[in-house]
C-alpha positions in Angstrom: 95.9 99.8 119.6 97.9 98.6 116.6 100.3 101.2 115.3 102.8 101.1 112.4 105.8 103.3 111.7 107.4 103.1 108.2 110.8 104.5 107.6 113.9 104.2 105.5 112.8 105.9 102.3 115.1 108.3 100.4 116.7 109.1 97.1 118.7 106.3 95.5 120.3 105.8 92.1 119.0 103.2 89.7 120.6 99.9 90.4 121.1 100.7 94.0 119.6 99.3 97.2 117.4 100.6 100.0 115.9 99.0 103.1 112.5 100.1 104.4 111.4 99.3 108.0 108.0 98.9 109.4 108.0 99.0 113.2 104.8 97.9 114.8 103.2 97.9 118.2 99.9 96.6 119.6 100.6 93.0 118.6 103.5 90.5 118.4 104.6 87.6 116.2 102.7 85.4 118.7 99.5 86.9 117.3 98.0 86.1 114.0 98.5 89.0 111.6 99.2 89.6 107.9 101.7 92.3 107.2 102.2 93.9 103.8 104.0 96.5 101.9 102.2 98.6 99.4 103.3 101.5 97.2 101.6 104.3 95.3 103.3 106.2 92.5 102.0 109.6 91.4 98.9 109.3 89.3 98.7 105.5 89.8 96.7 103.2 92.0 98.1 101.7 95.1 99.6 98.3 94.5 100.7 95.5 96.8 104.4 94.8 96.8 105.0 92.1 99.3 103.6 90.4 102.4 104.1 87.9 105.1 102.1 86.5 108.0 103.2 86.2 111.6 102.0 82.6 111.8 103.0 81.2 108.4 106.5 81.1 106.9 105.4 82.0 103.3 106.2 85.3 101.7 104.6 86.8 98.6 105.8 89.3 96.0 104.3 91.3 93.2 105.7 90.1 89.8 107.3 93.5 89.3 109.6 93.1 92.3 110.2 89.3 92.4 113.9 88.6 92.6 114.7 92.2 93.6 112.9 92.8 96.8 112.9 90.7 100.0 110.5 90.9 102.9 111.7 89.7 106.3 111.1 90.3 109.9 113.0 90.9 113.2 110.7 89.4 115.9 112.7 90.9 118.7 112.4 94.4 117.2 108.7 94.0 116.1 109.8 95.2 112.7 109.2 94.0 109.2 111.7 95.1 106.5 111.6 95.4 102.8 115.0 95.1 101.3 115.0 96.6 97.8 117.8 95.8 95.4 118.4 96.7 91.8 115.9 99.5 92.1 114.6 101.1 89.0 112.9 104.5 88.4 109.6 102.7 88.2 110.0 101.8 91.8 109.6 105.4 92.7 106.6 105.7 95.0 105.4 106.3 98.5 105.7 103.0 100.3 103.3 102.0 103.1 103.1 99.1 105.5 99.7 97.7 106.6 98.4 94.9 108.7 95.2 92.9 109.1 94.4 90.6 112.0 93.4 87.1 111.0 90.0 85.8 112.2 89.0 82.2 112.1 89.5 82.1 108.3 93.3 82.3 107.5 94.0 82.9 103.9 97.4 83.9 102.5 98.5 87.4 103.2 98.5 88.0 99.4 94.8 87.1 99.3 94.3 90.0 101.7 96.2 92.2 99.3 94.1 91.1 96.3 90.9 91.6 98.2 92.0 95.0 99.6 91.4 93.9 103.2 94.3 95.5 105.1 92.7 97.8 107.5 95.5 99.4 109.6 98.1 101.6 107.8 101.2 103.4 108.7 102.3 106.7 107.3 104.1 106.4 104.0 107.8 106.7 103.3 109.0 108.2 100.0 111.3 106.3 97.7 112.7 108.1 94.8 114.9 106.3 92.2 117.0 108.5 89.9 118.0 107.3 86.5 
């Protein structure tokens, strides 16, 4: 069974940094999975933030976070991180990590974001950015 555990949220001042973690179990980087970070702000729809795949080196970012956020992984720890820098009040949201196992068709992880095809979710972690 695939399980995800997101952590690392908190209160941070605008311009500061925060690192979110998504620890997973039930698969490894030897398997073929797409892993993504999403966020949902109060009163807004959930949006994709960033993603990577276990079998491809590419990473993807929403335009709103490009140049400020970095997604990376620690294979030994079965953890995917989201390093957030220069955060702004508009980054305030509950952040979720999610995964989807690839089948025979292997699109980019961002295509899965756009098609809303992630099907295993962790609990969210709250990020609040004060101005």
